[in-house]
C-alpha positions, 0 to 999 in steps of 0.5 A: 156867217162870213159874207164876201162882197164884190163890186158895187156891193163892196163899194156901197158897204165900204168893206169886202166882208160882212159878218151876219148872225143867222140860225141853222137852217137859214135860207138865202132869203133870210141872209139877204134880209139880214145883210140889208138890215145891216147895210140898208144901201144894199137893198136897192142893188140887184145881187146874186148869192153864191153858196159854196161857189154856186148861184143859189135861189131864195129858198135854198138853205145855207149849209153850216160853214158855207162860203157865201158871196154877194155878186151884183151885176158887173159890166165889163169891156 
């Protein structure tokens, strides 16, 4: 599963995309665990998960082929 990273998440990971292996029927919570196992520095970052361009909750199931993005808080001016 391809996971796009934005802002501080991209900076901490040192790349804009992660590849994560998850079984069918995996939840957003499982995705976050897999991502932080791969990039431990992301564990301390508060992030929202977008699935197919809509914010998702921890227990939401990720559909096969979904577009996934991790979006940390962003400050602007």
